[in-house]
N, C-alpha and C positions, 0 to 999 in steps of 0.2 A: 468621832467625825463617821460621816456617811457622806457616800455622792449616786447622785442618780442622772439619769438625762431621760428627758417626755418631752421633747418639744422645745417651744423656743425657752430660752435661763430667763428673759423678760420675765414670761409668766410665773414659771416654779419661782423662784428668788422669795416675790414676795409672800405666799401662799406657806412660805417656812418662815421668812422674818416674823412672823406675826405668833408664832408660836412659843409658849411659855415656856426657857428651858437651853431655846436657841438663841447660842449667842455669837454666829458671824453666819452670813450666808455668802458666797463668792462665785460670781458666775463664770465660766470658761468653756475649757475644753479636755476631752480625754476618749481615750480608744483608738489613736490615732497610729500614723509611721512617719510624720515627722515632729521635729522637737520645737517646741516656740511657735505653734502655730498662730498666725491672725485670726480675725474674722474674717478676711477676705479669705484665707485660703478653705478656713474650715466651710466655709460660702457656694465651695466650687462643687462639693460634696467628693473629692476626690483624695482626700488624706486621712477618712476615716474616724475622724472625730467625730464626736457625740456636741452639743450644747448640754452641758452638765452643768449642775451648782453643787459643791460643798459644802455642807452641815457640820457646822460646830455645834456642837450641842454638852449639855448638860445630861449625864443619865440617871441624874438623882433628882430630876424634874420631870423631864422624857426620855421614854427609850426608843430603841432601835426601832419594835415592832409598831408603837404607833408611827414614827416618821415611813414608814415602809406602810401603812395604812391609809397614810395624806396621798404621798405620793401616788399611790393607788386610784384612789379618790378624786387627784387634779388634773389627770389626765388621761386619756384612753389607750390600757394596753394592749388592745385586741387591733391598732393598726397598725400595719409594718411602714418603718419608717417614713412616717406623717404624723403630724398632730393638725385636726384643720385643714387648713391653704397652706401651711407651711409643708413643704413634699420634700424628702431625701433621707438622706440615714445619717448626716446631720442632726437630724430632729425625731430620731428610730429612739425605743422603749429601753433603756438599762439601769441595771444596778449593779457597780461597779464596788462591793464587798471588804472590807477593811481587814477582818478577818476571819477565822473558823466559824466563828459565834457568827456573826452574821451571815457567812454565807447558811450557814445551818437553817436561820429564822427565814432566811427568804426563799429557800426552797422547800420550807414548810408550809411555806406561806406560796406558795406558784402550785402546789401539788393540791393544796384547800381548793384553788382557783378551779384549778383544774377537774377536781372532782366533785366540785357543787355545782361548777360553770357558772360563776358568780356575774361573769361578764357577758352573759348569754353565746358569747364567741370567745374562741381559743385565747390566752394571753401568749402575744409575741412577745413576753420584755426579756433584752435580753441578762443573763447573769454571769458577770467576772467576778475574776480576784482581781485585787489591786488595779492599777494603769496610773501612768504617769498624767497628773491632773498640774494644764498648762490656764491660773487666772487670762480672766478675758480682757481686752483694754480695760482700763479705766471709765471710758461713756458705758459702758453697758454693768458697769457695779450699780445696784440700787437704783436703778430704771426706771420701776415702778415707781417711787417713790417724788424722783424727780420729774417724772411723763403721766401721773396719771391720768391725764386728762387728755392725753394722747388718742388717738382713735381708736389704733391697734390696741393700747393697753384698757381701754374703757373694753371694746369687743371682745377681749379674752380672757385678759390677765383680769380684770376684775370681777367675773362672772367666779372663774376658781376662787378667790380669795373669800369672796361672800360662798360657794358651796362651802370651803372649811370653816368656815367663822358659825356657820348654819351646825353642823357635823361635828367642831370640835370646841364648843364656845366656853366651857370650862380651861380650857388650857390655850386662849388667847389672852394676850401680853392686856395687860394696860395701858388704856390712851393717856 
């Protein structure tokens, strides 16, 4: 399992859902102070939660490092507490490692980014160990699949999906 936060979960969920080896992607909230937050709670920016996705994957098909690569390509890890027009701590860039192996792999990747200046600016992605993940309300699950023609999905999610399809064509599930 992997948990990442990088802006609106509507935009990250379909990026990962298209990858071979990804069994399930759940939109939700993590990193905050109250149990069982609602979307309305998180949107206030006062709970400390980030919109995030939980990725259940088969490590014999896709490994954690590839998931991290996709994550860093699918959002801007250099903007603090925002992605595009979505502003607030709930839209921060963060990785919630599930074990020490994930923690080491993330640390190595972040060190490489810092050394090689891959993004032209410092990466502000937070690195956390664990945390309680709360699934979002049902209407947020597989939102893009149900609302692909919604203007926000067309403007924000669709380009991210296309970018990952182009970069990882051999890892995309057959349709």
